[in-house]
C-alpha positions as CSV (number, residue, x, y, z in Angstrom):
1,M,26.0,12.0,16.3
2,M,24.3,15.2,17.6
3,I,21.2,14.9,19.8
4,M,19.4,17.9,20.1
5,H,17.4,19.4,23.0
6,N,13.6,20.0,22.2
7,E,13.5,23.6,21.9
8,K,16.6,24.1,20.0
9,N,15.6,21.0,17.7
10,Q,12.1,22.7,17.0
11,N,13.8,26.0,15.8
12,A,16.4,24.1,13.8
13,M,13.5,22.0,12.1
14,L,11.6,25.1,11.2
15,G,14.2,27.0,10.1
16,I,15.5,24.3,7.7
17,L,12.1,23.5,6.5
18,Q,11.4,27.2,5.4
19,S,15.0,28.0,4.2
20,R,16.0,24.9,2.6
21,F,12.9,23.2,1.6
22,G,10.6,26.2,0.8
23,L,7.8,24.6,2.9
24,D,5.7,26.6,5.6
25,H,4.4,23.6,7.7
26,F,5.1,19.9,8.2
27,R,2.6,17.4,7.3
28,R,0.9,15.1,9.6
29,G,3.6,13.0,11.1
30,Q,6.9,14.4,9.8
31,Q,7.5,16.4,13.0
32,E,7.1,13.4,15.3
33,I,9.3,11.1,13.0
34,I,12.1,13.7,12.6
35,R,12.3,14.2,16.5
36,S,12.7,10.7,17.1
37,I,15.5,10.4,14.4
38,L,17.3,13.4,16.2
39,A,16.9,11.8,19.6
40,G,19.0,9.1,18.1
41,Q,16.1,6.6,18.4
42,D,15.5,3.7,15.7
43,T,12.3,4.7,14.2
44,L,9.7,2.6,12.0
45,A,7.6,5.3,10.0
46,V,4.6,4.4,7.9
47,M,3.2,7.1,5.7
48,P,1.0,7.3,2.5
49,T,2.5,7.2,-0.9
50,G,3.1,11.0,-1.6
51,G,3.0,11.7,2.0
52,G,6.4,13.2,2.6
53,K,8.5,10.3,4.0
54,S,11.6,11.4,2.1
55,L,11.7,14.8,4.3
56,C,11.9,12.6,7.6
57,Y,15.5,11.7,6.7
58,Q,16.4,14.6,4.3
59,L,15.9,17.5,7.1
60,P,17.7,15.4,9.7
61,A,20.7,15.1,7.5
62,L,21.2,18.9,7.3
63,I,20.8,19.3,11.0
64,N,23.1,16.6,12.3
65,Q,25.4,16.9,9.3
66,G,27.7,14.0,8.5
67,I,26.7,11.4,5.8
68,T,23.0,10.1,5.9
69,I,22.7,6.7,3.7
70,V,19.7,6.2,1.8
71,I,18.8,2.7,0.8
72,S,16.6,2.9,-2.3
73,P,15.3,-0.1,-4.6
74,L,15.3,1.7,-8.0
75,I,17.8,3.7,-9.8
76,S,15.2,5.9,-10.9
77,L,14.1,6.7,-7.6
78,M,17.5,7.9,-6.6
79,R,18.1,9.9,-9.5
80,D,14.8,11.8,-9.1
81,Q,15.5,12.6,-5.5
82,V,19.3,13.5,-6.1
83,T,18.1,15.9,-9.0
84,N,15.4,17.4,-6.3
85,L,17.9,18.0,-3.6
86,R,20.5,19.5,-5.8
87,G,17.9,21.8,-7.1
88,K,17.5,23.0,-3.6
89,N,21.4,23.2,-3.0
90,I,21.4,20.4,-0.8
91,P,24.6,18.2,-1.5
92,A,23.4,14.5,-2.5
93,G,24.5,11.9,-5.0
94,C,23.8,8.2,-5.6
95,I,26.3,5.3,-6.7
96,H,24.6,2.8,-8.9
97,S,25.8,0.1,-11.6
98,G,24.7,2.5,-14.4
99,Q,27.6,4.9,-13.6
100,S,31.0,5.3,-15.0
101,P,34.1,5.2,-12.6
102,I,34.5,8.7,-13.1
103,E,30.9,9.6,-12.0
104,K,31.6,7.7,-8.8
105,R,34.8,9.0,-7.9
106,Q,33.0,12.6,-8.4
107,V,30.3,11.7,-6.0
108,F,33.0,10.5,-3.2
109,R,35.0,14.1,-3.6
110,E,31.7,15.7,-3.3
111,I,31.4,13.8,0.2
112,E,34.9,14.9,1.2
113,N,33.8,18.6,0.5
114,N,30.5,18.8,2.3
115,D,29.9,18.8,6.0
116,A,26.6,17.2,5.2
117,Y,25.6,14.7,2.5
118,L,22.9,12.3,1.5
119,L,24.2,9.2,-0.5
120,Y,21.7,7.1,-2.2
121,L,22.6,3.5,-2.6
122,S,21.0,0.4,-3.8
123,P,20.7,-2.6,-1.3
124,E,23.2,-4.7,-3.5
125,R,25.9,-2.2,-3.0
126,V,25.9,-2.5,0.7
127,Q,27.1,-6.0,0.4
128,K,30.3,-5.2,-1.4
129,E,33.4,-5.5,0.7
130,G,34.9,-2.0,-0.7
131,F,31.8,-0.2,0.6
132,I,31.7,-1.9,4.0
133,Q,35.4,-0.9,4.5
134,W,34.6,2.8,3.4
135,F,31.3,2.7,5.8
136,Q,33.3,1.9,8.8
137,Q,35.7,4.9,8.5
138,K,33.0,7.6,7.6
139,P,31.0,9.8,10.0
140,I,27.6,8.1,9.3
141,T,24.8,10.1,11.1
142,L,21.7,8.1,9.9
143,I,20.8,5.1,7.9
144,A,17.4,5.6,6.1
145,I,15.7,2.4,4.6
146,D,13.1,3.5,1.8
147,E,10.5,1.0,0.8
148,A,11.3,-0.8,4.0
149,H,8.5,-3.6,3.4
150,C,11.0,-4.9,1.0
151,V,13.0,-6.3,4.0
152,S,10.3,-8.5,5.4
153,Q,9.4,-12.0,3.9
154,W,5.9,-11.1,5.0
155,G,5.6,-7.9,3.0
156,H,4.0,-7.6,-0.5
157,D,7.3,-7.0,-2.4
158,F,10.0,-9.1,-0.5
159,R,13.7,-8.7,-2.0
160,P,16.3,-10.9,-0.8
161,D,19.0,-8.1,-1.1
162,Y,17.3,-6.1,1.5
163,A,17.4,-8.9,4.2
164,H,21.3,-8.4,4.3
165,L,21.1,-4.8,5.3
166,K,21.7,-5.7,9.1
167,L,25.3,-5.5,8.0
168,M,25.2,-1.7,8.6
169,R,23.7,-2.1,12.1
170,E,26.5,-4.7,13.0
171,Y,29.3,-2.2,11.6
172,K,27.7,0.9,13.2
173,P,25.7,-0.2,16.1
174,N,25.1,3.3,17.7
175,V,23.8,5.1,14.2
176,P,20.2,5.2,14.5
177,I,17.9,3.4,11.4
178,L,14.9,4.9,9.8
179,A,12.8,2.3,8.1
180,S,10.2,4.0,6.0
181,T,7.4,2.6,3.9
182,A,3.7,3.3,2.8
183,T,2.2,0.1,3.4
184,A,3.1,-2.3,6.3
185,T,0.9,-4.5,8.8
186,P,2.0,-4.8,12.1
187,M,3.5,-8.3,11.5
188,V,5.5,-6.7,8.9
189,L,6.8,-3.8,10.9
190,S,7.7,-6.5,13.8
191,D,9.7,-8.4,11.0
192,I,11.5,-5.2,9.6
193,S,12.7,-4.4,13.0
194,H,14.0,-7.9,13.7
195,V,15.7,-8.3,10.4
196,L,17.6,-4.7,10.7
197,G,18.4,-5.4,14.2
198,M,16.5,-2.3,15.4
199,H,16.7,-1.2,19.1
200,K,13.0,-0.9,20.4
201,P,12.0,1.3,17.5
202,D,9.5,4.1,17.8
203,R,6.6,3.4,15.7
204,H,4.8,6.2,13.8
205,I,1.8,5.0,11.5
206,Y,-0.2,7.9,9.8
207,G,-1.9,8.8,6.9
208,F,-4.0,5.9,5.6
209,Y,-6.9,8.1,5.4
210,R,-7.2,9.7,1.8
211,P,-10.4,11.8,2.2
212,N,-10.0,13.0,-1.4
213,L,-10.3,9.4,-3.0
214,F,-13.9,7.6,-3.6
215,Y,-13.1,3.8,-3.1
216,Q,-15.3,1.6,-5.0
217,V,-15.6,-2.3,-5.3
218,E,-17.7,-3.6,-8.1
219,D,-18.7,-7.4,-8.1
220,C,-18.4,-8.4,-12.0
221,V,-20.0,-11.4,-13.5
222,S,-17.9,-11.4,-16.8
223,D,-15.2,-9.6,-18.4
224,E,-17.7,-7.9,-20.7
225,H,-19.0,-6.4,-17.6
226,K,-15.6,-5.2,-16.4
227,F,-15.1,-3.5,-19.6
228,T,-18.4,-1.7,-19.6
229,L,-17.4,-0.3,-16.2
230,I,-14.1,0.7,-17.4
231,K,-15.5,2.5,-20.3
232,Q,-17.9,4.3,-18.1
233,A,-14.9,5.0,-15.7
234,I,-13.0,6.7,-18.4
235,A,-16.1,8.6,-19.5
236,Q,-16.5,10.0,-16.2
237,T,-12.8,11.1,-16.0
238,P,-12.7,13.8,-18.4
239,E,-9.5,15.1,-17.0
240,G,-6.3,13.9,-15.6
241,R,-4.3,10.6,-16.1
242,I,-5.6,7.1,-15.9
243,V,-3.7,4.0,-14.7
244,I,-5.4,0.6,-15.1
245,Y,-3.8,-2.5,-13.3
246,A,-4.1,-5.8,-14.9
247,G,-3.0,-9.2,-13.5
248,T,-1.2,-10.4,-16.5
249,R,0.7,-9.0,-19.6
250,K,-2.0,-10.5,-21.9
251,N,-4.5,-8.4,-20.3
252,C,-2.4,-5.4,-20.6
253,E,-2.0,-5.8,-24.4
254,Y,-5.7,-6.8,-24.7
255,L,-7.0,-3.9,-22.7
256,Q,-4.7,-1.4,-24.6
257,Q,-6.0,-2.5,-28.0
258,E,-9.7,-2.3,-26.8
259,I,-9.4,1.2,-25.0
260,S,-7.1,2.8,-27.7
261,V,-10.0,2.8,-30.2
262,F,-11.9,5.4,-28.1
263,V,-8.7,7.1,-26.1
264,P,-5.7,7.1,-28.7
265,Q,-3.3,8.0,-26.1
266,T,-3.3,4.5,-24.5
267,D,-0.3,2.3,-23.8
268,F,0.8,-0.5,-21.9
269,Y,3.6,-1.4,-19.5
270,H,5.0,-4.9,-18.0
271,A,8.0,-6.6,-17.4
272,G,8.1,-8.4,-20.7
273,L,9.1,-5.0,-22.5
274,A,12.9,-4.0,-23.1
275,D,14.3,-1.7,-20.6
276,E,14.6,0.9,-23.0
277,T,10.8,0.5,-24.1
278,R,9.6,0.8,-20.6
279,S,11.7,3.9,-19.9
280,Q,10.1,5.5,-23.1
281,I,6.8,4.6,-21.9
282,Q,7.1,5.9,-18.5
283,D,8.7,9.3,-19.8
284,A,5.8,9.6,-22.3
285,F,3.4,8.9,-19.3
286,E,5.3,11.6,-17.2
287,Q,5.1,13.9,-19.7
288,G,1.4,13.6,-20.4
289,D,1.8,12.1,-23.9
290,I,0.0,9.0,-22.7
291,R,-3.2,9.5,-20.7
292,V,-4.5,5.6,-20.0
293,L,-1.8,3.4,-19.1
294,I,-2.5,-0.1,-18.6
295,A,0.1,-1.9,-16.4
296,T,0.9,-4.9,-14.4
297,N,2.5,-4.2,-11.0
298,A,5.7,-3.7,-12.5
299,F,4.5,-0.3,-13.0
300,G,5.0,0.4,-9.1
301,M,7.4,2.2,-6.9
302,G,8.5,5.8,-7.8
303,I,5.4,6.6,-9.5
304,D,4.5,10.1,-8.2
305,H,2.1,11.9,-10.6
306,P,0.0,14.6,-9.1
307,D,-3.1,14.5,-11.6
308,I,-3.9,10.5,-11.5
309,R,-7.8,10.9,-11.5
310,L,-8.7,7.5,-11.7
311,V,-6.9,3.9,-10.6
312,V,-8.6,0.9,-11.8
313,H,-7.9,-2.9,-10.9
314,Y,-9.0,-4.9,-13.8
315,Q,-8.5,-7.9,-11.5
316,I,-7.7,-8.3,-8.0
317,P,-4.1,-7.9,-6.6
318,A,-2.4,-10.5,-4.2
319,N,-3.1,-8.7,-1.0
320,I,-4.4,-5.4,0.8
321,E,-1.0,-4.0,1.1
322,S,-0.4,-4.1,-2.8
323,Y,-4.0,-2.9,-3.6
324,Y,-3.7,0.0,-1.2
325,Q,-0.3,1.1,-2.6
326,E,-1.7,0.9,-6.2
327,M,-4.7,2.7,-5.3
328,G,-2.3,5.5,-3.5
329,R,-1.2,6.7,-6.9
330,A,-4.4,8.3,-7.3
331,G,-5.0,12.0,-6.3
332,R,-1.8,13.0,-5.0
333,D,-2.5,16.6,-5.5
334,N,-5.3,16.1,-3.0
335,K,-8.0,16.6,-5.7
336,P,-10.9,14.2,-5.9
337,S,-10.2,10.8,-7.6
338,T,-11.8,7.4,-7.8
339,C,-10.2,4.1,-7.0
340,L,-12.1,1.3,-8.8
341,L,-11.7,-2.3,-7.9
342,L,-13.4,-4.9,-10.4
343,Y,-13.9,-8.1,-8.4
344,A,-14.8,-11.3,-10.0
345,K,-14.8,-14.7,-8.1
346,K,-13.0,-16.3,-10.7
347,D,-10.0,-14.0,-10.5
348,K,-9.1,-15.7,-7.3
349,G,-7.8,-18.3,-9.6
350,L,-5.1,-16.1,-11.0
351,Q,-3.5,-15.1,-7.7
352,S,-3.9,-18.8,-6.5
353,Y,-1.8,-19.8,-9.6
354,F,0.9,-17.2,-8.6
355,I,1.2,-18.3,-5.1
356,G,1.4,-22.1,-6.5
357,Q,4.4,-21.0,-8.5
358,S,6.1,-19.6,-5.6
359,Q,9.2,-21.3,-4.1
360,A,9.1,-19.3,-1.0
361,P,9.0,-21.2,2.5
362,K,5.8,-22.8,3.7
363,A,5.2,-20.1,6.4
364,V,5.5,-17.6,3.8
365,I,3.0,-19.3,1.2
366,N,0.6,-19.6,4.1
367,N,0.7,-16.0,4.8
368,K,0.1,-15.5,1.1
369,W,-2.9,-17.6,1.1
370,R,-4.2,-15.7,4.2
371,S,-3.3,-12.3,2.7
372,L,-5.2,-13.3,-0.4
373,D,-8.2,-14.3,1.7
374,A,-8.2,-10.9,3.4
375,L,-8.6,-9.0,0.2
376,I,-11.3,-11.2,-1.0
377,H,-13.2,-10.6,2.5
378,Y,-12.6,-6.9,2.0
379,C,-14.1,-7.1,-1.5
380,E,-17.1,-9.2,-0.2
381,G,-17.5,-6.9,2.9
382,A,-19.9,-4.3,3.7
383,E,-18.3,-1.9,6.0
384,C,-16.9,1.4,5.2
385,R,-14.0,0.9,2.6
386,H,-11.7,3.7,4.4
387,S,-12.6,2.2,7.9
388,G,-11.5,-1.3,7.0
389,I,-8.3,0.2,5.6
390,L,-7.6,2.2,8.5
391,T,-8.2,-0.7,11.1
392,Y,-6.2,-3.2,9.0
393,F,-3.2,-1.2,9.1
394,K,-3.6,0.1,12.6
395,D,-3.6,3.7,11.5
396,Q,-3.5,6.1,14.7
397,E,-6.5,7.7,12.9
398,R,-9.8,5.8,12.7
399,I,-13.2,6.2,11.4
400,D,-16.6,4.5,11.5
401,S,-18.0,5.7,8.2
402,C,-16.3,8.1,5.5
403,G,-19.0,9.4,3.2
404,H,-17.1,9.0,0.2
405,C,-16.9,4.9,-0.7
406,D,-19.4,2.8,-2.5
407,I,-20.8,1.5,1.1
408,C,-21.3,5.0,2.6
409,A,-22.5,7.0,-0.4
410,P,-23.7,4.4,-2.9
411,E,-25.7,7.5,-4.5
412,S,-22.6,9.7,-5.0
413,S,-21.8,11.1,-8.3
414,A,-18.5,9.7,-8.2
415,M,-19.9,6.0,-8.2
416,I,-18.9,4.3,-11.5
417,I,-22.4,2.5,-12.6
418,S,-22.6,0.6,-15.9
419,H,-25.7,1.9,-17.8
420,A,-25.3,-0.7,-20.6
421,P,-27.6,-3.8,-20.3
422,I,-25.2,-6.6,-19.1
423,K,-26.8,-10.1,-18.5
424,Q,-26.9,-11.1,-14.7
425,A,-24.7,-8.0,-13.9
426,P,-26.4,-6.1,-10.9
427,T,-25.5,-2.4,-10.4
428,K,-24.7,-1.3,-6.9
429,S,-28.2,0.0,-6.0
430,A,-29.4,-3.3,-7.5
431,R,-27.2,-5.2,-5.3
432,K,-28.2,-3.4,-2.3
433,K,-31.7,-4.3,-3.1
434,Q,-30.7,-7.9,-3.5
435,I,-29.4,-7.8,-0.1
436,S,-32.8,-6.7,1.2
437,V,-34.6,-9.1,-0.7
438,Q,-32.4,-11.8,0.8
439,A,-33.0,-10.3,4.2
440,R,-36.9,-10.1,3.6
441,M,-36.8,-13.8,2.3
442,M,-35.5,-14.9,5.9
443,N,-38.0,-15.7,8.5
444,D,-38.4,-13.6,11.7
445,E,-36.1,-16.0,13.6
446,Q,-33.4,-15.8,10.8
447,R,-33.5,-12.1,10.4
448,Q,-32.9,-11.7,14.2
449,R,-30.1,-14.1,14.1
450,L,-28.6,-12.1,11.2
451,E,-28.8,-8.6,13.3
452,K,-27.4,-10.3,16.4
453,I,-24.3,-12.1,14.4
454,K,-23.8,-8.8,12.7
455,Q,-23.4,-6.8,16.1
456,W,-21.5,-9.7,17.4
457,R,-19.1,-9.6,14.4
458,K,-18.8,-5.6,14.9
459,D,-18.1,-5.9,18.6
460,F,-15.5,-8.9,18.2
461,A,-13.8,-6.9,15.4
462,K,-13.6,-3.8,17.8
463,S,-12.3,-5.5,20.6
464,N,-9.6,-7.2,18.9
465,D,-8.9,-4.0,16.8
466,M,-9.2,-5.8,13.5
467,P,-11.5,-4.8,10.4
468,A,-15.0,-6.8,10.5
469,F,-14.3,-8.0,7.1
470,L,-11.4,-10.2,8.5
471,V,-13.7,-11.8,10.9
472,F,-16.0,-12.8,8.2
473,S,-17.8,-11.6,5.3
474,N,-21.5,-10.8,4.6
475,K,-21.9,-14.0,2.6
476,T,-20.8,-15.8,6.0
477,L,-23.2,-13.8,7.8
478,D,-25.9,-14.7,5.8
479,E,-25.3,-18.6,5.8
480,L,-25.0,-18.5,9.7
481,A,-28.3,-16.7,9.8
482,V,-30.2,-19.3,7.7
483,K,-28.3,-22.6,8.4
484,N,-27.8,-21.8,12.3
485,P,-25.0,-24.4,12.8
486,Q,-24.9,-25.8,16.3
487,T,-21.6,-27.8,16.3
488,L,-18.0,-27.2,15.2
489,S,-18.3,-29.6,12.4
490,Q,-21.3,-27.9,11.0
491,L,-19.4,-24.6,11.0
492,E,-17.0,-26.2,8.7
493,R,-19.8,-26.1,6.2
494,I,-20.3,-22.6,6.3
495,Y,-18.6,-20.3,3.7
496,G,-15.8,-18.6,4.8
497,L,-14.8,-20.2,7.9
498,G,-11.6,-22.3,7.6
499,P,-10.0,-24.4,10.3
500,H,-7.9,-21.2,11.6
501,K,-11.2,-19.0,12.1
502,I,-13.1,-21.9,13.8
503,E,-10.0,-22.5,16.1
504,S,-10.0,-18.8,16.8
505,F,-13.5,-18.2,17.8
506,G,-15.6,-21.0,16.9
507,N,-16.8,-21.8,20.2
508,I,-17.4,-18.2,20.9
509,L,-19.7,-18.0,17.8
510,L,-21.8,-21.4,18.6
511,Q,-22.1,-19.6,22.1
512,Q,-23.6,-16.7,20.7
513,L,-25.9,-18.8,18.2
514,T,-27.2,-20.5,21.2
515,E,-28.0,-17.5,23.1
516,I,-29.9,-16.2,20.1
517,K,-31.9,-19.4,19.7
518,A,-32.9,-19.2,23.4
């Protein structure tokens, strides 16, 4: 494999970017990732959905020549990328189960007739004996694992077939590996590196901050409240397409019936539909024949439409990774778009049921519970939504306040506010007033305790490089201020303080409470 010097490398990168891809400049992070690959270094790359991850392995393929193997989880993803590359006269092809033997032989002929070639494969294909024999004999210059979070058992979309991809490292130990994904925590990245057998990989984490997206979480008291907010959100989104995620197939179909009354171009999508039906629905959404699509998380990877203006979560997903990835389908053309999460405490029951049905090892189950708790704390938190996301994923860019989320800008015109009278359903501004009322009901000592503990939470989170909502939620904060626990056993009776958190910082917290009292 060719390892290029910096100046020659830079000139080649820019030349190919302009001449073969028709682009004037690199997006944030792309150059750094490509340089790492061209230096022969294993690389972990986390970039937002639609952030240009594919260029990070397509461009080096043309510089290094040889064969670049790209592992992709979906046939539709492979086809889209191959079609796009061939449109640029870049040699590329894919091998998958839906092809005839003649079509597969044609791909292998193309590989023999080109100096550089991008070959897209499913993770299952790698395990076939015939592939390994072929792989050993060919000039492979890069192995790119797309949607690499699927490798990790700690990831939000683990797929067992991805766990066998280390075979390629074993047979080609000197070929660099690029593992790319849109969402991965540091723990998931470490697991990806371990499972793939990567050698001290460079880590590049970019782009979790989406300044064109307005993040909003609404605490809902009933399904009626949720539906009223959905109607208002659609009314405030007169242009572009809309995706509404629901936790069950039943809710998908229910919402489609209700919404189609006032938006006829509405359909639903879930794994219970026949493959042909799902393909037809996806094509109709792609072509603009469907404006509002209600879907389970089966409508996921490979969705890359520029004008999705609104993404709504009718119920909470399983974790922050899934939430962020699904929200990330909004506003890929960098125009203002809204991400609305409708949170009801009863929704935890649905995700708890899914976890209870899992046959995964105990350690994985425990991580699922922690991940669900983290999302609930995010919903109940009161720090900048974007700031919390950036810290959670350890993005190389951090902010304290974004100015375009429900916490930072509650009076923004982007806010979705229900104007219909819903019993016991406070609006955002009403909830902020409610918080103020709660604070006013505290006595002087309790208010002082509230402010001191809030500052301690902020300082503790910052010193440990974690979002404040992962320390504990505002409800926990209020209970600490009012109840003023003085022992570890009393901490156990505070909302949101389980054994793990009490073990982690219970004594430090008690010390803080004692100092405040003093």
